[in-house]
C-alpha positions, -999 to +999 in steps of 0.1 A: -772-134+066-780-098+075-802-073+057-773-056+039-763-089+025-798-097+013-795-065-008-762-076-023-772-113-032-784-104-067-749-091-075-734-126-073-731-141-108-748-173-096-778-152-090-777-133-123-750-106-115-720-099-136-691-123-130-657-109-119-639-129-146-656-128-180-631-147-201-612-180-195-576-178-184-549-186-209-539-223-208-505-229-193-479-237-219-442-241-211-432-249-247-416-224-271-393-219-299-364-237-281-384-270-281-394-267-318-357-263-328-347-293-306-374-315-321-365-305-356-329-314-350-340-350-339-363-352-369-336-343-393-313-370-376-338-397-384-332-413-350-363-412-329-352-439-306-319-458-302-327-483-274-321-520-279-337-546-256-305-566-252-271-561-236-255-536-260-243-501-257-277-490-270-293-506-240-291-472-224-307-453-253-296-427-278-278-393-275-307-372-264-318-398-237-284-399-222-279-362-224-312-354-207-305-380-180-271-365-174-285-330-172-312-342-147-286-358-125-266-326-124-297-303-119-311-324-090-276-333-076-281-370-077-259-398-090-284-414-114-314-401-134-333-426-155-359-415-180-392-434-184-422-430-207-444-420-178-443-414-141-466-444-136-439-465-153-414-448-129-434-459-099-438-494-111-400-496-118-392-481-084-412-506-065-399-535-086-363-524-080-366-529-042-365-565-029-402-567-027-419-602-023-456-609-030-476-601+000-452-575+013-468-542+023-459-507+014-474-478+033-487-451+010-509-420+012-546-422+001-544-386-009-527-390-043-532-401-079-541-438-082-509-449-098-490-445-065-509-474-050-514-495-081-476-495-087-475-515-055-502-539-066-484-544-099-458-566-080-484-584-059-476-564-028-503-548-007-509-510-003-514-499+032-529-465+035-518-442+063-534-409+071-523-374+061-513-342+079-543-318+077-521-288+069-496-303+044-518-331+029-486-353+030-482-385+050-485-381+087-453-398+102-473-409+133-499-427+112-471-443+092-456-456+124-489-470+136-495-489+103-461-508+103-464-546+106-441-575+102-450-574+065-440-538+058-411-534+035-412-498+023-428-464+026-440-443-004-441-406+004-461-384-019-449-348-023-484-337-030-496-304-045-459-292-048-447-296-013-422-323+000-434-347+026-416-347+060-388-368+046-365-365+076-392-380+099-401-407+074-364-416+069-360-420+107-389-444+108-376-462+077-342-467+093-356-478+125-376-506+110-352-513+081-376-501+054-370-486+020-382-451+011-397-440-022-406-404-029-433-398-055-425-362-064-446-361-095-462-327-086-432-310-069-401-308-093-380-280-081-394-279-045-368-279-018-365-298+015-337-279+033-308-278+009-320-307-011-345-310-040-376-328-031-375-364-043-337-368-038-335-379-001-353-411-006-338-444-018-356-438-051-376-406-061-387-390-092-408-366-112-436-366-138-432-350-172-469-353-180-483-323-200-499-304-171-469-304-148-443-276-143-423-289-172-432-317-195-425-338-226-462-346-232-458-379-213-427-390-194-409-392-161-375-391-145-364-415-117-336-404-094-314-423-070-279-422-055-277-460-052-258-478-080-275-512-075-310-497-076-301-477-107-291-507-125-323-526-115-343-495-126-327-495-160-333-532-164-369-530-155-373-501-179-359-522-208-367-559-211-346-571-181-351-607-187-335-606-222-307-583-212-294-600-181-278-630-199-254-608-217-245-588-185-234-617-165-248-630-132-273-607-116-302-611-091-333-623-110-360-612-086-385-589-101-365-587-133-396-588-155-387-561-179-410-537-198-408-512-225-408-481-203-384-462-226-386-425-234-377-415-269-352-390-284-380-364-293-393-363-258-358-361-243-349-333-267-379-314-254-370-322-218-335-309-222-350-275-230-377-277-205-353-284-177-335-252-184-367-234-177-377-250-146-362-225-121-379-197-138-413-214-141-412-225-104-402-189-093-431-175-114-456-199-099-443-191-063-447-154-070-482-158-081-492-180-052-477-155-027-497-127-043-529-149-041-522-157-004-517-121+004-550-112-011-569-140+007-552-140+040-579-121+060-609-141+046-628-157+074-627-195+077-603-200+048-572-220+055-544-212+030-514-234+019-489-242+047-452-245+040-430-259+069-399-240+078-370-250+056-392-261+027-404-245-005-437-250-022-441-250-060-479-249-061-490-275-087-523-270-068-532-242-045-549-261-016-573-246+009-593-258+038-627-244+047-638-241+083-675-249+075-687-242+111-671-207+110-683-199+075-719-206+081-724-219+045-716-251+026-686-259+006-707-267-024-723-232-021-690-215-021-675-236-050-707-230-071-705-192-064-667-191-072-673-210-105-700-186-115-675-157-109-650-174-132-629-194-107-629-231-112-622-249-078-622-285-070-640-297-039-625-332-036-592-349-043-587-386-036-594-412-010-579-441-028-587-467-001-625-460-008-622-468-046-641-500-056-610-520-062-599-516-026-634-519-011-640-551-029-604-563-030-605-572-067-575-566-088-561-596-107-588-620-118-621-623-098-609-641-066-594-612-046-558-617-056-533-606-043-552-599-010-567-634-009-534-651-015-518-672+014-488-650+013-508-619+021-519-607+055-556-614+057-566-587+082-558-556+059-588-533+060-598-504+038-629-496+057-640-460+059-626-445+091-590-457+087-578-423+073-601-399+091-581-367+082-581-375+045-617-386+046-630-354+063-610-332+040-625-351+010-660-352+023-663-317+038-635-291+039-609-293+011-610-269-018-583-265-044-574-242-072-554-258-101-527-233-107-510-259-130-538-254-155-533-217-164-507-193-175-516-166-151-505-130-147-505-107-117-537-091-131-553-126-133-544-133-097-560-099-087-592-110-105-592-143-086-587-125-053-616-101-062-639-131-071-631-147-037-637-115-019-670-109-036-682-144-027-671-141+009-689-107+012-721-123+000-721-158+014-701-158+046-720-150+078-707-125+102 
């Protein structure tokens, strides 16, 4: 640090100076009067749910459920949309709808929320973690290919942070090896992959409606598929399959352990109104992210979000990568300084394979099931080093700003830019 910077250090808020941002940003809220009216209509009807867990017309739910599902199918340009009470439920249903046997392996990213992998374990299948691309944070197709074994039955692609995975490359691999493909598009509703919405090019895809996503119903999710057979299996798993099948006639019974994954009329009424807003909310987030990138683009050692050609990003999180060697200061130091200036950044995301459950291989009971079962491959390893890119990012260089948390304006973005530039002027060596 040169002498001029020594004179400026006291100006940093972390050293007692005045912060760039003096008041918290407004919390993101996509709800409005439209949702209030929709909820009131349902309340006045007295019908908060109309599902029956048996073979009956109401097996498919009530008016608002069916309306929301139809509108989601039309919006995302898919044949079937199926609502569930959470995207975790959606992932469990998605894995179960495939012809998965205990001990089968599904390749998944370690750089995601834990439910992506536990949905696999739910069916006594085995998560196999492939590494990620250092620019997109999505599954690296080369690593996926390297992790395929005779036990592999599916690939679960995560459209992380608001950007679609390289679904064409993953589809090529899936077709070559006869694998199914799931898209976990929880964080990327409205993102595009070419002319298609992210999540719609897999065998099964879907979106989260959790409260801090682009649109939400408090909790909830929407599964999408163009396969009639898979759609029926998804609907059965959602709603007490084992009790419904006797009335439907002969059906495959594998994995037809049903649940109550049903979303109610109130949530679907909210979802109908939220879906109308999605294009506008996505466009607003993209505008803000582009403004932020323009203001940070010349900062030394700061890697900004990468969007491959033909894709769009919807910026659930604004991900960055620090070149620590070039910066000449630590990630922790930068994050602490930004926080003091009023910008909350995260310095880690996930390395699921390093969680205690995988390190100790303890899930069901205490004896290591399902890894220890005779139907499972006994050489599966979750040792540190199997996903070097994801591990390095988590340990050393990743930094993210949660755009999903705030209702930001252009002026707010300009303040964030000013905070970054102030920190860089004081901490980053020439």
